[in-house]
GUVO-271977 format. One record per residue (C-alpha): x, y, z; residue number from 1; residue in one letter. Coordinates in steps of 0.05 Angstrom, whole numbers. Layout:
N
<rec u="X" v="Y" w="Z" i="NUM" aa="A"/>
...
***
This chain:
425
<rec u="-889" v="983" w="629" i="1" aa="M"/>
<rec u="-835" v="1017" w="669" i="2" aa="R"/>
<rec u="-785" v="961" w="654" i="3" aa="S"/>
<rec u="-799" v="969" w="580" i="4" aa="I"/>
<rec u="-785" v="1044" w="583" i="5" aa="R"/>
<rec u="-718" v="1030" w="618" i="6" aa="Q"/>
<rec u="-694" v="993" w="557" i="7" aa="H"/>
<rec u="-722" v="1037" w="500" i="8" aa="T"/>
<rec u="-700" v="1104" w="473" i="9" aa="L"/>
<rec u="-692" v="1157" w="526" i="10" aa="D"/>
<rec u="-736" v="1214" w="500" i="11" aa="L"/>
<rec u="-719" v="1264" w="555" i="12" aa="S"/>
<rec u="-674" v="1306" w="510" i="13" aa="P"/>
<rec u="-734" v="1322" w="468" i="14" aa="L"/>
<rec u="-771" v="1353" w="526" i="15" aa="S"/>
<rec u="-708" v="1387" w="553" i="16" aa="A"/>
<rec u="-694" v="1431" w="492" i="17" aa="S"/>
<rec u="-740" v="1458" w="438" i="18" aa="R"/>
<rec u="-680" v="1473" w="394" i="19" aa="D"/>
<rec u="-655" v="1401" w="400" i="20" aa="F"/>
<rec u="-725" v="1377" w="377" i="21" aa="R"/>
<rec u="-720" v="1423" w="317" i="22" aa="L"/>
<rec u="-649" v="1402" w="301" i="23" aa="L"/>
<rec u="-668" v="1328" w="305" i="24" aa="L"/>
<rec u="-729" v="1339" w="261" i="25" aa="A"/>
<rec u="-689" v="1376" w="210" i="26" aa="G"/>
<rec u="-635" v="1322" w="211" i="27" aa="S"/>
<rec u="-688" v="1268" w="198" i="28" aa="A"/>
<rec u="-714" v="1304" w="137" i="29" aa="V"/>
<rec u="-645" v="1319" w="111" i="30" aa="S"/>
<rec u="-619" v="1249" w="122" i="31" aa="A"/>
<rec u="-676" v="1220" w="80" i="32" aa="M"/>
<rec u="-665" v="1269" w="24" i="33" aa="G"/>
<rec u="-589" v="1261" w="24" i="34" aa="S"/>
<rec u="-598" v="1185" w="24" i="35" aa="G"/>
<rec u="-636" v="1191" w="-42" i="36" aa="L"/>
<rec u="-579" v="1228" w="-74" i="37" aa="T"/>
<rec u="-525" v="1182" w="-46" i="38" aa="R"/>
<rec u="-558" v="1124" w="-83" i="39" aa="V"/>
<rec u="-579" v="1162" w="-145" i="40" aa="A"/>
<rec u="-509" v="1188" w="-162" i="41" aa="I"/>
<rec u="-475" v="1120" w="-169" i="42" aa="P"/>
<rec u="-536" v="1093" w="-205" i="43" aa="L"/>
<rec u="-532" v="1150" w="-256" i="44" aa="Q"/>
<rec u="-456" v="1143" w="-264" i="45" aa="V"/>
<rec u="-465" v="1069" w="-279" i="46" aa="Y"/>
<rec u="-522" v="1084" w="-328" i="47" aa="A"/>
<rec u="-477" v="1133" w="-364" i="48" aa="L"/>
<rec u="-414" v="1089" w="-365" i="49" aa="T"/>
<rec u="-433" v="1017" w="-351" i="50" aa="N"/>
<rec u="-369" v="1016" w="-309" i="51" aa="S"/>
<rec u="-363" v="997" w="-235" i="52" aa="S"/>
<rec u="-293" v="1027" w="-235" i="53" aa="W"/>
<rec u="-321" v="1095" w="-256" i="54" aa="K"/>
<rec u="-373" v="1089" w="-200" i="55" aa="V"/>
<rec u="-318" v="1077" w="-149" i="56" aa="G"/>
<rec u="-280" v="1136" w="-177" i="57" aa="L"/>
<rec u="-334" v="1182" w="-147" i="58" aa="V"/>
<rec u="-309" v="1164" w="-78" i="59" aa="G"/>
<rec u="-237" v="1167" w="-97" i="60" aa="A"/>
<rec u="-240" v="1238" w="-124" i="61" aa="V"/>
<rec u="-283" v="1261" w="-64" i="62" aa="S"/>
<rec u="-243" v="1237" w="-5" i="63" aa="I"/>
<rec u="-189" v="1291" w="-5" i="64" aa="G"/>
<rec u="-236" v="1351" w="-11" i="65" aa="P"/>
<rec u="-285" v="1320" w="38" i="66" aa="V"/>
<rec u="-231" v="1310" w="91" i="67" aa="L"/>
<rec u="-206" v="1382" w="83" i="68" aa="L"/>
<rec u="-277" v="1408" w="86" i="69" aa="S"/>
<rec u="-294" v="1371" w="151" i="70" aa="S"/>
<rec u="-232" v="1399" w="186" i="71" aa="I"/>
<rec u="-246" v="1470" w="161" i="72" aa="L"/>
<rec u="-319" v="1464" w="179" i="73" aa="G"/>
<rec u="-300" v="1443" w="250" i="74" aa="G"/>
<rec u="-254" v="1503" w="258" i="75" aa="A"/>
<rec u="-306" v="1552" w="234" i="76" aa="L"/>
<rec u="-360" v="1520" w="278" i="77" aa="A"/>
<rec u="-323" v="1541" w="340" i="78" aa="D"/>
<rec u="-320" v="1615" w="322" i="79" aa="I"/>
<rec u="-386" v="1622" w="285" i="80" aa="S"/>
<rec u="-460" v="1616" w="298" i="81" aa="D"/>
<rec u="-472" v="1542" w="284" i="82" aa="R"/>
<rec u="-544" v="1556" w="264" i="83" aa="R"/>
<rec u="-520" v="1604" w="210" i="84" aa="R"/>
<rec u="-472" v="1551" w="183" i="85" aa="I"/>
<rec u="-528" v="1501" w="180" i="86" aa="L"/>
<rec u="-574" v="1549" w="143" i="87" aa="L"/>
<rec u="-521" v="1566" w="92" i="88" aa="V"/>
<rec u="-503" v="1494" w="78" i="89" aa="T"/>
<rec u="-576" v="1475" w="72" i="90" aa="L"/>
<rec u="-585" v="1529" w="18" i="91" aa="L"/>
<rec u="-522" v="1505" w="-17" i="92" aa="V"/>
<rec u="-547" v="1433" w="-13" i="93" aa="G"/>
<rec u="-613" v="1453" w="-45" i="94" aa="A"/>
<rec u="-577" v="1488" w="-102" i="95" aa="V"/>
<rec u="-532" v="1428" w="-114" i="96" aa="L"/>
<rec u="-592" v="1381" w="-117" i="97" aa="S"/>
<rec u="-626" v="1427" w="-167" i="98" aa="L"/>
<rec u="-561" v="1428" w="-208" i="99" aa="A"/>
<rec u="-562" v="1352" w="-209" i="100" aa="L"/>
<rec u="-634" v="1355" w="-233" i="101" aa="T"/>
<rec u="-616" v="1404" w="-288" i="102" aa="I"/>
<rec u="-557" v="1362" w="-309" i="103" aa="N"/>
<rec u="-605" v="1304" w="-323" i="104" aa="V"/>
<rec u="-657" v="1348" w="-357" i="105" aa="A"/>
<rec u="-605" v="1383" w="-401" i="106" aa="A"/>
<rec u="-569" v="1321" w="-421" i="107" aa="G"/>
<rec u="-576" v="1291" w="-490" i="108" aa="E"/>
<rec u="-621" v="1230" w="-490" i="109" aa="A"/>
<rec u="-587" v="1165" w="-512" i="110" aa="P"/>
<rec u="-613" v="1126" w="-571" i="111" aa="A"/>
<rec u="-650" v="1080" w="-524" i="112" aa="S"/>
<rec u="-689" v="1139" w="-497" i="113" aa="G"/>
<rec u="-672" v="1116" w="-426" i="114" aa="D"/>
<rec u="-678" v="1178" w="-381" i="115" aa="N"/>
<rec u="-631" v="1146" w="-329" i="116" aa="A"/>
<rec u="-574" v="1152" w="-381" i="117" aa="G"/>
<rec u="-579" v="1227" w="-391" i="118" aa="R"/>
<rec u="-532" v="1280" w="-365" i="119" aa="G"/>
<rec u="-459" v="1301" w="-368" i="120" aa="S"/>
<rec u="-412" v="1253" w="-332" i="121" aa="L"/>
<rec u="-361" v="1308" w="-318" i="122" aa="V"/>
<rec u="-415" v="1352" w="-287" i="123" aa="A"/>
<rec u="-439" v="1293" w="-246" i="124" aa="L"/>
<rec u="-369" v="1281" w="-218" i="125" aa="Y"/>
<rec u="-361" v="1354" w="-201" i="126" aa="V"/>
<rec u="-429" v="1359" w="-168" i="127" aa="L"/>
<rec u="-418" v="1294" w="-129" i="128" aa="A"/>
<rec u="-354" v="1322" w="-99" i="129" aa="V"/>
<rec u="-389" v="1387" w="-82" i="130" aa="M"/>
<rec u="-446" v="1348" w="-48" i="131" aa="V"/>
<rec u="-395" v="1311" w="-6" i="132" aa="G"/>
<rec u="-357" v="1374" w="12" i="133" aa="V"/>
<rec u="-419" v="1411" w="32" i="134" aa="N"/>
<rec u="-443" v="1354" w="77" i="135" aa="G"/>
<rec u="-375" v="1347" w="109" i="136" aa="A"/>
<rec u="-371" v="1421" w="123" i="137" aa="F"/>
<rec u="-439" v="1422" w="156" i="138" aa="A"/>
<rec u="-430" v="1360" w="199" i="139" aa="S"/>
<rec u="-383" v="1388" w="254" i="140" aa="P"/>
<rec u="-431" v="1447" w="264" i="141" aa="A"/>
<rec u="-490" v="1398" w="270" i="142" aa="N"/>
<rec u="-455" v="1350" w="317" i="143" aa="R"/>
<rec u="-422" v="1403" w="361" i="144" aa="S"/>
<rec u="-487" v="1441" w="369" i="145" aa="A"/>
<rec u="-517" v="1386" w="412" i="146" aa="V"/>
<rec u="-473" v="1399" w="474" i="147" aa="P"/>
<rec u="-494" v="1473" w="469" i="148" aa="M"/>
<rec u="-568" v="1453" w="472" i="149" aa="L"/>
<rec u="-570" v="1400" w="527" i="150" aa="L"/>
<rec u="-541" v="1385" w="596" i="151" aa="P"/>
<rec u="-480" v="1339" w="594" i="152" aa="A"/>
<rec u="-517" v="1282" w="627" i="153" aa="A"/>
<rec u="-566" v="1278" w="569" i="154" aa="Q"/>
<rec u="-514" v="1277" w="513" i="155" aa="L"/>
<rec u="-511" v="1200" w="507" i="156" aa="P"/>
<rec u="-587" v="1196" w="502" i="157" aa="A"/>
<rec u="-585" v="1251" w="450" i="158" aa="A"/>
<rec u="-533" v="1213" w="409" i="159" aa="Q"/>
<rec u="-577" v="1151" w="412" i="160" aa="A"/>
<rec u="-636" v="1192" w="385" i="161" aa="L"/>
<rec u="-594" v="1220" w="329" i="162" aa="Q"/>
<rec u="-568" v="1151" w="312" i="163" aa="M"/>
<rec u="-639" v="1123" w="309" i="164" aa="F"/>
<rec u="-658" v="1178" w="260" i="165" aa="V"/>
<rec u="-597" v="1169" w="216" i="166" aa="Y"/>
<rec u="-598" v="1093" w="215" i="167" aa="T"/>
<rec u="-673" v="1093" w="202" i="168" aa="G"/>
<rec u="-658" v="1137" w="141" i="169" aa="A"/>
<rec u="-602" v="1089" w="123" i="170" aa="G"/>
<rec u="-651" v="1032" w="118" i="171" aa="V"/>
<rec u="-709" v="1069" w="85" i="172" aa="I"/>
<rec u="-675" v="1118" w="38" i="173" aa="A"/>
<rec u="-636" v="1069" w="-5" i="174" aa="P"/>
<rec u="-698" v="1027" w="-18" i="175" aa="A"/>
<rec u="-738" v="1090" w="-34" i="176" aa="A"/>
<rec u="-683" v="1116" w="-79" i="177" aa="A"/>
<rec u="-681" v="1052" w="-119" i="178" aa="G"/>
<rec u="-757" v="1053" w="-129" i="179" aa="L"/>
<rec u="-758" v="1126" w="-148" i="180" aa="L"/>
<rec u="-698" v="1121" w="-195" i="181" aa="Y"/>
<rec u="-729" v="1061" w="-230" i="182" aa="A"/>
<rec u="-799" v="1090" w="-236" i="183" aa="S"/>
<rec u="-790" v="1166" w="-248" i="184" aa="V"/>
<rec u="-715" v="1173" w="-262" i="185" aa="G"/>
<rec u="-658" v="1210" w="-229" i="186" aa="P"/>
<rec u="-684" v="1281" w="-240" i="187" aa="A"/>
<rec u="-744" v="1271" w="-195" i="188" aa="W"/>
<rec u="-700" v="1235" w="-144" i="189" aa="T"/>
<rec u="-653" v="1295" w="-140" i="190" aa="Y"/>
<rec u="-712" v="1342" w="-140" i="191" aa="G"/>
<rec u="-742" v="1309" w="-78" i="192" aa="L"/>
<rec u="-674" v="1318" w="-44" i="193" aa="D"/>
<rec u="-677" v="1392" w="-61" i="194" aa="A"/>
<rec u="-746" v="1396" w="-28" i="195" aa="L"/>
<rec u="-719" v="1361" w="33" i="196" aa="S"/>
<rec u="-665" v="1413" w="40" i="197" aa="F"/>
<rec u="-718" v="1468" w="35" i="198" aa="G"/>
<rec u="-760" v="1435" w="89" i="199" aa="A"/>
<rec u="-700" v="1427" w="134" i="200" aa="C"/>
<rec u="-682" v="1501" w="123" i="201" aa="F"/>
<rec u="-751" v="1522" w="149" i="202" aa="V"/>
<rec u="-743" v="1478" w="211" i="203" aa="V"/>
<rec u="-673" v="1503" w="228" i="204" aa="V"/>
<rec u="-696" v="1574" w="216" i="205" aa="L"/>
<rec u="-741" v="1566" w="276" i="206" aa="G"/>
<rec u="-682" v="1553" w="322" i="207" aa="M"/>
<rec u="-648" v="1606" w="363" i="208" aa="Q"/>
<rec u="-576" v="1624" w="350" i="209" aa="S"/>
<rec u="-528" v="1572" w="378" i="210" aa="I"/>
<rec u="-474" v="1604" w="422" i="211" aa="P"/>
<rec u="-403" v="1607" w="395" i="212" aa="K"/>
<rec u="-351" v="1564" w="430" i="213" aa="G"/>
<rec u="-301" v="1622" w="430" i="214" aa="N"/>
<rec u="-330" v="1692" w="430" i="215" aa="E"/>
<rec u="-287" v="1743" w="396" i="216" aa="G"/>
<rec u="-238" v="1694" w="365" i="217" aa="E"/>
<rec u="-224" v="1706" w="291" i="218" aa="R"/>
<rec u="-206" v="1657" w="237" i="219" aa="F"/>
<rec u="-131" v="1644" w="226" i="220" aa="H"/>
<rec u="-95" v="1588" w="191" i="221" aa="P"/>
<rec u="-72" v="1556" w="257" i="222" aa="G"/>
<rec u="-145" v="1549" w="277" i="223" aa="L"/>
<rec u="-154" v="1492" w="228" i="224" aa="V"/>
<rec u="-99" v="1451" w="261" i="225" aa="L"/>
<rec u="-121" v="1465" w="333" i="226" aa="D"/>
<rec u="-164" v="1404" w="334" i="227" aa="G"/>
<rec u="-104" v="1359" w="321" i="228" aa="F"/>
<rec u="-60" v="1397" w="370" i="229" aa="R"/>
<rec u="-114" v="1392" w="424" i="230" aa="S"/>
<rec u="-111" v="1317" w="420" i="231" aa="L"/>
<rec u="-46" v="1320" w="460" i="232" aa="R"/>
<rec u="-57" v="1293" w="530" i="233" aa="G"/>
<rec u="-130" v="1274" w="515" i="234" aa="R"/>
<rec u="-119" v="1200" w="519" i="235" aa="H"/>
<rec u="-193" v="1181" w="522" i="236" aa="A"/>
<rec u="-208" v="1220" w="458" i="237" aa="V"/>
<rec u="-146" v="1194" w="424" i="238" aa="Q"/>
<rec u="-165" v="1123" w="442" i="239" aa="G"/>
<rec u="-237" v="1132" w="416" i="240" aa="S"/>
<rec u="-211" v="1154" w="349" i="241" aa="F"/>
<rec u="-161" v="1097" w="345" i="242" aa="V"/>
<rec u="-214" v="1047" w="367" i="243" aa="A"/>
<rec u="-259" v="1070" w="311" i="244" aa="D"/>
<rec u="-203" v="1062" w="260" i="245" aa="L"/>
<rec u="-190" v="992" w="286" i="246" aa="I"/>
<rec u="-263" v="972" w="277" i="247" aa="A"/>
<rec u="-269" v="1003" w="208" i="248" aa="M"/>
<rec u="-202" v="981" w="179" i="249" aa="V"/>
<rec u="-202" v="909" w="203" i="250" aa="F"/>
<rec u="-277" v="894" w="211" i="251" aa="G"/>
<rec u="-311" v="932" w="154" i="252" aa="M"/>
<rec u="-319" v="883" w="95" i="253" aa="P"/>
<rec u="-368" v="924" w="55" i="254" aa="L"/>
<rec u="-324" v="918" w="-8" i="255" aa="A"/>
<rec u="-334" v="843" w="-5" i="256" aa="L"/>
<rec u="-410" v="843" w="-4" i="257" aa="F"/>
<rec u="-419" v="833" w="-80" i="258" aa="P"/>
<rec u="-369" v="775" w="-77" i="259" aa="A"/>
<rec u="-405" v="744" w="-17" i="260" aa="I"/>
<rec u="-470" v="745" w="-56" i="261" aa="A"/>
<rec u="-437" v="717" w="-118" i="262" aa="A"/>
<rec u="-398" v="661" w="-84" i="263" aa="Q"/>
<rec u="-447" v="639" w="-31" i="264" aa="R"/>
<rec u="-515" v="657" w="-58" i="265" aa="F"/>
<rec u="-512" v="652" w="-133" i="266" aa="G"/>
<rec u="-501" v="726" w="-146" i="267" aa="G"/>
<rec u="-572" v="747" w="-132" i="268" aa="R"/>
<rec u="-573" v="823" w="-136" i="269" aa="P"/>
<rec u="-628" v="831" w="-85" i="270" aa="K"/>
<rec u="-584" v="796" w="-33" i="271" aa="L"/>
<rec u="-530" v="849" w="-43" i="272" aa="V"/>
<rec u="-580" v="902" w="-23" i="273" aa="G"/>
<rec u="-600" v="861" w="39" i="274" aa="L"/>
<rec u="-526" v="854" w="59" i="275" aa="L"/>
<rec u="-518" v="929" w="56" i="276" aa="Y"/>
<rec u="-584" v="941" w="93" i="277" aa="A"/>
<rec u="-569" v="891" w="149" i="278" aa="A"/>
<rec u="-517" v="935" w="184" i="279" aa="L"/>
<rec u="-561" v="999" w="189" i="280" aa="P"/>
<rec u="-620" v="955" w="209" i="281" aa="F"/>
<rec u="-582" v="927" w="268" i="282" aa="G"/>
<rec u="-559" v="997" w="286" i="283" aa="M"/>
<rec u="-631" v="1023" w="284" i="284" aa="M"/>
<rec u="-656" v="968" w="330" i="285" aa="V"/>
<rec u="-599" v="979" w="379" i="286" aa="A"/>
<rec u="-612" v="1054" w="379" i="287" aa="A"/>
<rec u="-685" v="1039" w="395" i="288" aa="A"/>
<rec u="-663" v="998" w="455" i="289" aa="L"/>
<rec u="-615" v="1049" w="481" i="290" aa="S"/>
<rec u="-647" v="1061" w="549" i="291" aa="G"/>
<rec u="-582" v="1036" w="579" i="292" aa="W"/>
<rec u="-553" v="1105" w="569" i="293" aa="T"/>
<rec u="-592" v="1128" w="630" i="294" aa="R"/>
<rec u="-552" v="1081" w="675" i="295" aa="R"/>
<rec u="-483" v="1072" w="644" i="296" aa="V"/>
<rec u="-426" v="1119" w="657" i="297" aa="H"/>
<rec u="-364" v="1076" w="642" i="298" aa="R"/>
<rec u="-363" v="1092" w="569" i="299" aa="Y"/>
<rec u="-292" v="1068" w="558" i="300" aa="G"/>
<rec u="-312" v="997" w="578" i="301" aa="R"/>
<rec u="-376" v="1002" w="534" i="302" aa="V"/>
<rec u="-334" v="1023" w="474" i="303" aa="L"/>
<rec u="-283" v="967" w="483" i="304" aa="V"/>
<rec u="-336" v="915" w="493" i="305" aa="G"/>
<rec u="-379" v="937" w="434" i="306" aa="S"/>
<rec u="-319" v="934" w="386" i="307" aa="I"/>
<rec u="-302" v="865" w="412" i="308" aa="V"/>
<rec u="-375" v="845" w="397" i="309" aa="G"/>
<rec u="-368" v="877" w="328" i="310" aa="W"/>
<rec u="-305" v="838" w="313" i="311" aa="G"/>
<rec u="-336" v="772" w="336" i="312" aa="I"/>
<rec u="-398" v="782" w="294" i="313" aa="A"/>
<rec u="-357" v="799" w="232" i="314" aa="I"/>
<rec u="-313" v="737" w="245" i="315" aa="T"/>
<rec u="-375" v="692" w="245" i="316" aa="V"/>
<rec u="-398" v="724" w="180" i="317" aa="V"/>
<rec u="-336" v="694" w="148" i="318" aa="G"/>
<rec u="-351" v="625" w="177" i="319" aa="L"/>
<rec u="-425" v="614" w="160" i="320" aa="V"/>
<rec u="-456" v="601" w="92" i="321" aa="D"/>
<rec u="-531" v="611" w="101" i="322" aa="S"/>
<rec u="-569" v="674" w="81" i="323" aa="V"/>
<rec u="-604" v="679" w="148" i="324" aa="A"/>
<rec u="-541" v="670" w="190" i="325" aa="L"/>
<rec u="-501" v="720" w="147" i="326" aa="T"/>
<rec u="-555" v="773" w="152" i="327" aa="L"/>
<rec u="-565" v="760" w="226" i="328" aa="G"/>
<rec u="-491" v="766" w="242" i="329" aa="C"/>
<rec u="-487" v="831" w="202" i="330" aa="L"/>
<rec u="-547" v="858" w="240" i="331" aa="A"/>
<rec u="-513" v="840" w="306" i="332" aa="L"/>
<rec u="-450" v="875" w="281" i="333" aa="A"/>
<rec u="-492" v="936" w="265" i="334" aa="G"/>
<rec u="-521" v="935" w="335" i="335" aa="A"/>
<rec u="-452" v="932" w="365" i="336" aa="A"/>
<rec u="-431" v="990" w="320" i="337" aa="D"/>
<rec u="-490" v="1031" w="345" i="338" aa="A"/>
<rec u="-470" v="1020" w="417" i="339" aa="V"/>
<rec u="-398" v="1038" w="398" i="340" aa="S"/>
<rec u="-422" v="1102" w="364" i="341" aa="G"/>
<rec u="-461" v="1125" w="425" i="342" aa="V"/>
<rec u="-403" v="1112" w="472" i="343" aa="A"/>
<rec u="-351" v="1142" w="425" i="344" aa="R"/>
<rec u="-391" v="1207" w="415" i="345" aa="T"/>
<rec u="-406" v="1212" w="489" i="346" aa="A"/>
<rec u="-332" v="1208" w="505" i="347" aa="M"/>
<rec u="-315" v="1260" w="453" i="348" aa="L"/>
<rec u="-368" v="1309" w="475" i="349" aa="Q"/>
<rec u="-357" v="1300" w="550" i="350" aa="L"/>
<rec u="-281" v="1303" w="547" i="351" aa="A"/>
<rec u="-277" v="1365" w="501" i="352" aa="T"/>
<rec u="-285" v="1437" w="525" i="353" aa="P"/>
<rec u="-341" v="1477" w="492" i="354" aa="P"/>
<rec u="-291" v="1521" w="455" i="355" aa="G"/>
<rec u="-261" v="1460" w="419" i="356" aa="L"/>
<rec u="-324" v="1420" w="404" i="357" aa="Q"/>
<rec u="-327" v="1439" w="330" i="358" aa="G"/>
<rec u="-253" v="1427" w="316" i="359" aa="R"/>
<rec u="-253" v="1360" w="351" i="360" aa="M"/>
<rec u="-316" v="1339" w="313" i="361" aa="Q"/>
<rec u="-279" v="1360" w="249" i="362" aa="G"/>
<rec u="-221" v="1314" w="267" i="363" aa="V"/>
<rec u="-271" v="1259" w="284" i="364" aa="G"/>
<rec u="-303" v="1268" w="216" i="365" aa="M"/>
<rec u="-236" v="1259" w="183" i="366" aa="A"/>
<rec u="-227" v="1194" w="221" i="367" aa="V"/>
<rec u="-297" v="1169" w="207" i="368" aa="W"/>
<rec u="-292" v="1184" w="133" i="369" aa="I"/>
<rec u="-224" v="1153" w="124" i="370" aa="T"/>
<rec u="-237" v="1088" w="162" i="371" aa="G"/>
<rec u="-287" v="1056" w="113" i="372" aa="P"/>
<rec u="-242" v="1072" w="53" i="373" aa="Y"/>
<rec u="-182" v="1039" w="88" i="374" aa="L"/>
<rec u="-227" v="981" w="107" i="375" aa="G"/>
<rec u="-245" v="970" w="34" i="376" aa="D"/>
<rec u="-171" v="968" w="16" i="377" aa="V"/>
<rec u="-154" v="921" w="72" i="378" aa="E"/>
<rec u="-212" v="873" w="58" i="379" aa="A"/>
<rec u="-200" v="872" w="-17" i="380" aa="G"/>
<rec u="-125" v="864" w="-11" i="381" aa="G"/>
<rec u="-128" v="806" w="39" i="382" aa="V"/>
<rec u="-183" v="774" w="-3" i="383" aa="A"/>
<rec u="-139" v="778" w="-65" i="384" aa="A"/>
<rec u="-82" v="744" w="-27" i="385" aa="L"/>
<rec u="-126" v="691" w="7" i="386" aa="T"/>
<rec u="-202" v="686" w="-4" i="387" aa="S"/>
<rec u="-264" v="726" w="11" i="388" aa="V"/>
<rec u="-282" v="684" w="73" i="389" aa="D"/>
<rec u="-211" v="685" w="99" i="390" aa="A"/>
<rec u="-207" v="760" w="91" i="391" aa="S"/>
<rec u="-270" v="769" w="134" i="392" aa="I"/>
<rec u="-246" v="722" w="188" i="393" aa="V"/>
<rec u="-176" v="751" w="190" i="394" aa="I"/>
<rec u="-205" v="822" w="195" i="395" aa="G"/>
<rec u="-254" v="804" w="251" i="396" aa="G"/>
<rec u="-199" v="768" w="293" i="397" aa="V"/>
<rec u="-150" v="825" w="281" i="398" aa="A"/>
<rec u="-205" v="874" w="304" i="399" aa="C"/>
<rec u="-213" v="838" w="370" i="400" aa="V"/>
<rec u="-139" v="831" w="382" i="401" aa="A"/>
<rec u="-124" v="904" w="364" i="402" aa="A"/>
<rec u="-178" v="934" w="409" i="403" aa="I"/>
<rec u="-153" v="890" w="467" i="404" aa="A"/>
<rec u="-83" v="915" w="456" i="405" aa="L"/>
<rec u="-107" v="987" w="454" i="406" aa="L"/>
<rec u="-145" v="979" w="520" i="407" aa="A"/>
<rec u="-81" v="951" w="551" i="408" aa="A"/>
<rec u="-37" v="1007" w="525" i="409" aa="L"/>
<rec u="-86" v="1064" w="538" i="410" aa="R"/>
<rec u="-120" v="1050" w="606" i="411" aa="P"/>
<rec u="-145" v="1122" w="610" i="412" aa="A"/>
<rec u="-185" v="1107" w="547" i="413" aa="F"/>
<rec u="-211" v="1040" w="569" i="414" aa="A"/>
<rec u="-230" v="1064" w="638" i="415" aa="Q"/>
<rec u="-263" v="1130" w="617" i="416" aa="F"/>
<rec u="-319" v="1147" w="666" i="417" aa="D"/>
<rec u="-367" v="1204" w="656" i="418" aa="S"/>
<rec u="-367" v="1215" w="731" i="419" aa="H"/>
<rec u="-294" v="1235" w="727" i="420" aa="D"/>
<rec u="-314" v="1296" w="685" i="421" aa="V"/>
<rec u="-370" v="1317" w="731" i="422" aa="G"/>
<rec u="-431" v="1287" w="698" i="423" aa="V"/>
<rec u="-483" v="1266" w="748" i="424" aa="A"/>
<rec u="-527" v="1205" w="742" i="425" aa="D"/>
***
């Protein structure tokens, strides 16, 4: 029994901090609700327009405001009470979900009478951008709160717990959203998200105020750029950001999933959903088996090794042609991504002073948001020049080669050890 506990989730952060328990519970509720809206918005856009291009336009018009919001949110998180930021953004999130509900209810019904096709497209685009902006603004406060609530030695285990919650929602919420949207329509789907924001608000309200990183500091324009300036000399943090971009740009073939299903598996729509679910499923399983965080302290090596594993798994996806092997390799890639995420976040939190946690998380959000978009461009562009399978293989091989080069050029990143920053076993 003891050996099993050594390999499963380390639950000690839950007993160490009441406020962390509340934050994690609120995050679980919010992640499920937000997952419903993330699926319902593109479904409603497609129902209104019958255009995949206009569905993709939601992300295109959102990326700029979302990036700016994450950086601004990180700056404000360091000089404000993070609990207050979370409460305000939860209220705003509930209002936006209710606005999405009203947009459906107030829209003129089409001749077919299909409720899914109701609503103003312009309002839907505007609200979709606002939803993204609100979430990006809240994220640095949420992520940077954890080091304020727990001892440094428990941060990797806390990250694994958070990842388990988020990936579990990533598996369950899309399926639930599809069922809800098909059975009761988008209005009820958005309405449930509004209720989840309300429930999360009550949970976070029970937390104590989270200390500011910089007492007495006021907002000024330069504060927004401090996160980028503070990267100077922090080779481990710089390396972790570059490593994530390498994995996402070269080894993130999400844009090719519909083509994979069409070319290999006869275009069965259900298989597209399985392809998208395989990655978070692998991440969830890996997070559940994250007991290794109790014993590991060389997080640079863990991060490099997990990205190599990610690149190899993605390469194999481009070489196999069976459903089982494709899904299995994607699940393995997701597991590697989960290990990478735990190591990357541990490095960021351990190597960053308390007064810069919010701003560095804001910079991290900018990287994590940009990477998948660039990955879609890379995968689609190479596929257009070669083929879908070749694009996947080239991306996976390039990922392995690039992370090996980064480790050689940035030894301080590859050899990062939590013991070097005073974290005990």
